[in-house]
N, C-alpha and C positions, 0 to 999 in steps of 0.2 A: 351450223345446219341452217341452209338457206333455201326456203321453199315457200310455197303459198301458205302453208301453216306448219309451225314447229310444235313439237310436243309441249303441253303447258301454255301454249299462246293461243289466244282466239283465232279462229279461221278469218283470214283477211276478207274484208268487205269494203264497200265503197266508203261507209261511214268511217271504218278504221284508217282507210287510205287518206281521207280528208283530215280527220283528226291528228294524224301523223304529220301531214303537211302544215297543219296549224303549228304543231310543236316545232317542226324545223324551222319555219319563219319566225316564230317567237324567239327561238335561240340564237339565229344567226342572221336575221333580216331576210327579205323577200328574194335578195339576190343569192342566198345560200339555197334556196329551194330549187332543186333539180330533181328530175326523176330518178336519178342514181342516188342523190343523198337521201331522198324519200325512201328509196328501197333499203339503203344501209339502215336508216332510223328504223324502218319496220322489220329489219332482218329477213328480208326476203329478196328473191331475184327481181331485178328491174321489170323483166317480162310479166311477171306476176300481177303488177300494178295494172296492166293494160287490161286485164280481164274485168277491171271495175272502173276505170277511167279512160277515155279514149286517147288523151294527150294532156299536156301541161296547161293548156287553156281550159280544159274542163275542170282541172284541179284548182285553178285560180278562181273560176267560177264559183266552185263548191266552197273554197275557203272563205270567200267573200260572203257567201250566203251564211256561213256559220257565225261570222262576226255580226251580220244583221240579226241572226237569231238570238244573240245575246242582248240586244238593245231592247229596252222596255218598250212595248207598244203603247201609244197614247190611247185613252179610251174615248172612242167617238161618242159625242153627246155630253162629255165631262166639261169641266171648266177648261177653256183651251189654254188659257195662260198657265194654269197649274200642270196640264197634260203636256205642253210643249216644253215646260221647265223640267219636268221629270225625263221626258224622253231625251233632251239635250244633255242632262247630267248622266243619263246612262250611256249614251253615245260617246261622251267624253270618256268615261270609264272603260268602254270597250276598246277605244283607241289607246288608252294608256296600257291595256293589257296586251293589245297587238298593234304596236307603233307602225309596223310594216303595212298596215291596212290603211293608213291615213291617205296615201296617194292612190290607192287601188280601189277603194269601195265604190266610187262613182265612174269607174272606167270600163266596167264590165258590160258587154252588150247582150249577154245571155243570163238575166238574172234568175236566180233560184226562187223558190216559193216564199222562203223567209224574206228575201229582199223585197218582193212583190207585196207581200203582206204588210211589211213595214211601211213602204211608200203609200200603200192604200190607206192604212190607219192614220199616217199624218195627214194626207189630204182630206180624209174624211172627217177627221177632228176639226180642222180649220173650216171646212164647208159647213159642217153642222153647227159651228159657232158663228155663222153669218158672213164668213169671208166670201167675196165673189171669187170667180176661177181666177180672175187677174190678180186680186189681192192674195189669194192662196199661193200662187206662184211667186209673188214678191216675198211674201212671208217664209216660205219653204227656202227659198233661195238665200235670204239674209240670215236666217237661223243657222242653216249648214255652213254658210261661209263663216260664221262666227265659230262655230263648234269645231269645225275641221281645222280653221286657221289657228285657233287657240290650241288645239291638240297638237298641231304641228310645231308651234313655237314651244310648248311645253316638252316635247319630245327632242328638240334640237338645240335649245338654248343651253350655252355652257353652264349657266348656274344651276341647272337641273341635274348636272352629272354627280359622279361619286365624290368629287373633291369638295371639301367644304366651301360653302358660299363665300365666307369672308376671304379665303385664300384666293379664289378665282377673282373676285372683286378687287382685292388688293393688287394682284399681278396685272390686271387690266389697266387698273389707274397708275401703275408704275410707269407706264409708257408716256405719260403726259404730266404737265403740271397743272395743278388745280387752278392756277391763275389763268392758264389758257382756255380752260373749259369750265368756268365757275358753276354752271347751272348743272353740268353733268357731275361735277364733284359734289355739289350739294345734294343732288338726287341720290348719288351712290352712298354717300356717308350718312345722310339723314334717313334714308329709306332701305336701299338694297342691303346695306352692311348692318342693319339693325339687328339684334337677335330675334329669332323667330320668323324673319322674313320669309314669305313663301309665294313664288310667283303664281302657284296653282289657285291661291285664295282669290286672285283677280277674277277667275271665271265667273263667279256668281254675280259679282257686281256687273260685269260687261253683259252677261245674259240677261240681267233685269233691265238694262238699258234698251237692248234689242226688243224685249217683249213689251216693255212699256211704250216704247216708239211705236210698235205695230198697234197696240191698244189705242193709243192716240189717233193713228191714222184711220183705224176702224171708226172712231167716235166722230171723226172729221168727216168721213165718208157718209155715215149715218146722218149727220147734221145737214150735209149738202143735199142729200136726198129728200130731206124732210122741209126744205126751204122753198 
C-alpha cells in the first residue's frame, strides 16, 4: 500500500522525508538518492514527497543541515583550542557516519538553520578568543581543510575497507620489489603492517599540529602588536 501515510506508519512530514533521504544516502551513497528511491524507501508514492519538499535540491539542502545538526557546537567564550578540537572531532565522526556528506556539506547555497548556527558558533568562538576577522578566516579554512581532507582519506583509502589490512598491504607490495622502493617497503613493513595499525589514529596528531600552529600564529600576532 503506497500513499502519503500507511496504517501503522507515521504520517509523512518534511522531517520524515529528510531522515529517509539520509538513510538512503547512508546505505548507497549520494548517487543512490533520487526522488523515486526516496519514495520507495518511505513506501509512498513519489508525488507525496513533493507536498513536503519542492525538489531534490531542497532535499540535499535539508540533509546537509541534518549533518551539521549532528556536529557539536563550540562554546563561544570557552577555551578556543579545546572547543575547536571537540568540534573537529565531532565533525569527523559525522563524516564517518555519513561519508556521502564529505563532498557535499560546503556546496549548498541555501543553508539551513543548523548550518548557519554551526558557522556562527565557530566564528564566534574564534572571535571571542581574540582572533581577528582575517585570522578567523585563516583558522576556519585550515581546520576544515584538515578535517574534511582527513575524512575523505579515511573513507576512501583501501586500508580502511573490509579486507584485513595485512592482506591489502601484502597485495600492494607484491607488485614491486622491496629493493626498488626501499623507503616505501620499510614504511609498510615497520608501520602499516604492524598489528594494531589504525590510520584513523593519525587524526588527533594532525589536528594538534594544526591547532598548535594557529596558537603560535596568534602569539606572534599579539607580540607584533605589542612591539
